[in-house]
N, C-alpha and C positions, 0 to 999 in steps of 0.2 A: 584279320588281326589274330584271331584264335589260332589259325594255322601257324602264323609266325611264332606265337608263344609256345606252341607244341614243339616246333623246331628248335627253339632256344633251350627247351628243357629235356629233350629226349636224346638218347644216344642213337645215332643213325646206324642201323645194321646194313649188311651188304644188300639185302633186298630193298631197303629204303633208298640206298644210293642208286641202285639200278633203276628204280621207279622214277626218281627225280631226273636222272640222265635222259630218260625217255619222255619226260613231261613236256608238253607243248602248249598248255593252257596259259595264256598271258596272266590271268588273274592269280593262278596258283604260283606261277613263277615270280610274280611281284611279291608274294609272301616269302618266297625263298630269298630274293634279293634283300628284303627288309630284315629277315632273320640273320643273314650273313653280315649285313652292315652293322646291325646292333651287336652281334657277337664280336666283330672287329672293334667297335667302339669300346665295349666293356673290357676287352682283353689287351689291346695294343694301343688304344687311344686314337685321337684325331690327327696326330702328326703323321705326315707322309715323309719318310726318310729317303733322301736321295743318295744313292751309292754310285759314285763316278766310275764308269767303265773305261778301262784302258786295254785295248786289243793289241797286246805286245808282239804277237807273231802269228802269221797265218800258215806256217809250216805245220804239217801233221803226218804222222806215220800211219794213221788209221785209214780204213777203207769203208767208212760208214756209208750206207746206201743212199743217204739223203743229203749229205753235207757237201757244199761246194769247196770246202777246204780239204777234202779227201785226197790222199796221196796220189791217186791216179788221175786227178784233174790237171792236165797240162796247160789249160787255158788261163789259170789264175797266176798273176804276178806275185811271187812270194816276197816277204819282207820280215825283218826283225827290227824292232825299235831299239835304239841305243839306251843305255842306262840314263844318260842325261835327258833324253826325251821323256822317259818314264818319270824321272824326278820332276821335270817341268810340269807334267800333267798332275802329279800328286800335289804340288804346291798350288796349282790352279784350283784343285778341289778344295784345298784348305782355305784359299782366299774367298771362295764362294760360300764357305760355311758348311760344306758337305762333310759328313762325318766318316765316310768310308771310301776307299778306292778298291776296285775289283780288277786285278790283273788277270786277263784271260788270254788264252792262246789255244791253238791246236795242240795235240800231244807232240811236242817238239823237243826232242832230246838234244838239239842244238842249244837250247836254253839250259846251260849247265847248272847243276845243283847249287854250287857255291856262288855262282853269279846271281841267281835268284835270291839266295840268302842274303847276299850283300845289299841288294836293292831293298829287301824287306827291312833289314837293320837300319839302313839310312832313312827310309821313310818314317820308321818308328822313332828314330832319334831326332829328326828335323821337324816333324809335324805331330799333331795330336790325333792323327787319323787311325782308324781301324784298317787293317789290311786283309782283304779276301783274295784268295788264289783260286783260279779255275783253269788248271793246266793239264787236265786229263788224268789218266790212270798211271800216275808215276809210282815208282817203287816205294815201299814203306820207309826205306832209309831216307829218301828225298823228303817225304812228308814230315819225318821226324826232324830233319835239319831245318826245314822251313818253319816249323812250329817253334823250335828252339830260338830261331832268329827273330821271332815275334809275330809271325802270321797268326791272325785271329780266327779266320774262317776259311773253309774250303768248300767249293761248290762242285758237285759231281752228279749230274742227272743220271738216273737209271733208265730214263726214257719210256720204258714199259716194264711192268712186272710179269708180262707174258714171256716166259723164257724162250719158247720157240720163235716168237716174233722178234725178240731181242737178238737172237743168234742170226736171224735173217738180215736185219738192218745193221748189225754191229759185229762184223766178223772178228774172230780172235786173231791176234798176232801169232806168227809162228812160235810155237813152244810156250805161249802165254794165254791161258784161259781168262777171259774177262769175267770178273766177279765184283761188280760195283757194290753189292750189298756188303761183302767182306771189307772192301775199302772204306765204306761209310762207317762201319763199326770200328775200324782201326782209327779213323779220324777222330771219333768220339774218345777212344782210349788215349789218344795223343793229346787231348785237351782242346782240339778245335771245336768251334761251333759248326757242325756239318750242315750243308744244304744240298738239296737234290730236286728232282722234278721230272715231269713227263711231257710228251707231246700228245696232242689230241687229234685223232683222225688219221693215224698211220694206216696205209692200205693193209688190210688184214686184221686191224684192231677192232675188237668188238665192244659193245656196251658193257658186257660182263668184265672184260679186261680192264676198262677204265674204273669201274666200281672197285675192282681188286686193287688198282693203283692207289685209290684214295684210302682204302682200308690199310694198305701197306704203309702209307705216310704215317698213319696213327701209331704204328708200332716202331717207327724209326726215330721218333723224338727229334725232329729236325728243327734247326734254327730257321732255315728258309726253304720254301717250297715254290718252285717256279713251274707254272703251267701255261703252255702256249699252244697255238694251233700248229699242226703239222704243215710245214711248207718245205717242199723238196726243191733243191737246185735242179734246173732242167738238164744239166750234163751228168747227172748221177743215175745209177740203176733204178732208183725209185722215181726219179724225175722223168726219165724217158720210158718208164713202165717195163723195164727189163726184168725187174724183180716184182713178185706179187705173192700174196697168200690168199686164196679164195676163202670166203666165209659164207655162212648161210644167208639167204635173202633176208634183208631187214636187220641184220646183225652188225653190219659195218657202221661204226660210229662216225659221224661227219666231222670234218675239220673246220666247221664254220664258227663264226663269232659267238653265236648263242650257246653252242655246246661248250665252248671254252668258259664262258661266264658261269654256266651251270657247274662245271668242274671246280672253278675257283670258289664259288659260293659254298659248295659242299665240302671242299677242303677246309675252308674257314670254320665251318661248323664242326668238322671232325677233328681239327687241330687248332683250337681257338687261340693259342699263344704264339704260334709260328708266324714269322714274317713271310708275307706273300707278295711278290711283285706283280704289278700290272705290266706285262712284258712288252718288249720292243716288237716281238712277233704279233702280239695282239694289236699294237698300234699300227703295224704294217697292213693288216687286213682291214682296219678301220682307222684311217688317218685323221678323221674328223674328231671323234671323241672316244676312240677305243680305250685309251688310257684312263679317261675319266670314268667310263662305265665300269672298267675293271676295279677301280678304286671304290666305286659305290656298291660293289658286289662282293666285297670281302678283302680286297688287296690293300696294302699299306706301304708298299715300297715302289720306287721308280728308279731306274738305272740310266741316267743321262750319260751320253757318250763323250768321253774326254779324248778319244783317239784323235791325233792330228789328222786334218783333212786329207793329206796325201796318202794316208794309209786306210782310211775308213772304207772306201769303195773296194779295196782289195780284200777286206775281211768279209767276203761274200759267202756266208753260210747258205743264204738263200737270196734271191734277187729282190731288188726294189725295197730294201730295208727302210723303215721310217727314219727320217732325220739324217740320212746319210750325207746330205749336202749342207747341213747346218753346223756352225761352229759351236763349241761348248758354251760360249757366251750367249749365243742365240738360244740354245737349249735351256740355259739357266732362266732367262727371262720368260720364255714361253711356258716352261713347266711351272714356274712359280705362279704365273697368272692362271693357268689351267687348274691348279690345285686350289687356289683361292676361290675360283668360281663355283666349286662344289662344297664350299664351306669348311674346307680343311686347311691346315697350316703346314708349312714346311718344317720338318723336324730339325733339331740340333743334336750334336753329339753323334757317337758311333751307331746308335740305333740298334743295339744288339737285342737278342730275345729277352722279353720281359716275362719272367715266370710268375706264377701265382704267388702273391704275397709281397712281390717287389713293387716299389713305388713307380 
């Protein structure tokens, strides 16, 4: 208990983050979980907000080294949802009492700027939902149009703050250098609530790198921070081990469940007011109680899937995703029950970031 109280009161420096990422003593880790859970309770409360995910397209121009949607994957069957299908999902979210829809896709320039803007306007006009977009590295002009149309949030993971590793796993497009930190700053300037995040356990990713990621979160002032295990699709350069970056013995950080929980808990302590999801990827590597354990170790958001069943299995960023064969109605009942079993309640309203001094 004394250790938990120290964690609640101290600012974690880079050396502290690194030490905790390497910690394997169950008793000490129990204190970390307790401190993260208490910090979550104090700053964002006991409500778990559900943000309904709509995977609107699996087209992508990128060649990311781990993602099954990458442009070079000829095995995936591509799709784009229609506007009416997206509206139906949004109304379903509203009927369930969820406060946000998240429109996600690959970086698909077939999704025209004004078409997305029209969908955002209609969702905002017909529902009380917050709208989050996660459509990749679109030009500033697109981001401005969508913000003006009413989009509330934008998610863009920087995946790793290690620039050399980032360049390996996320090649630039011809004539366009990827700079996600610049885009995140632009999103803030445009009035979005920006969200970002990282993967844990990328081949070539070190403990020091992940400690730097958590330190980076602190400086970005993010609305939402997603942290999940690295899971590569087998038909990608990382999945079939074509790409790699060697690191010193003992420095490769694992992609296991325990390490993800450590990163979630430390991020909660470093960024007490941010929304942190217990991710689908975490639920994929532990389908029994991965989501619940994430929620008990600092997380306060879950993103149930609203994507129509005929599209879900085609949005295969990685294989064997959790809940891919469940309908949104099934997800709703299951998640509500899981949340109640750990003494938490399903949140109402948009569930935006609650800053210090806000009710």
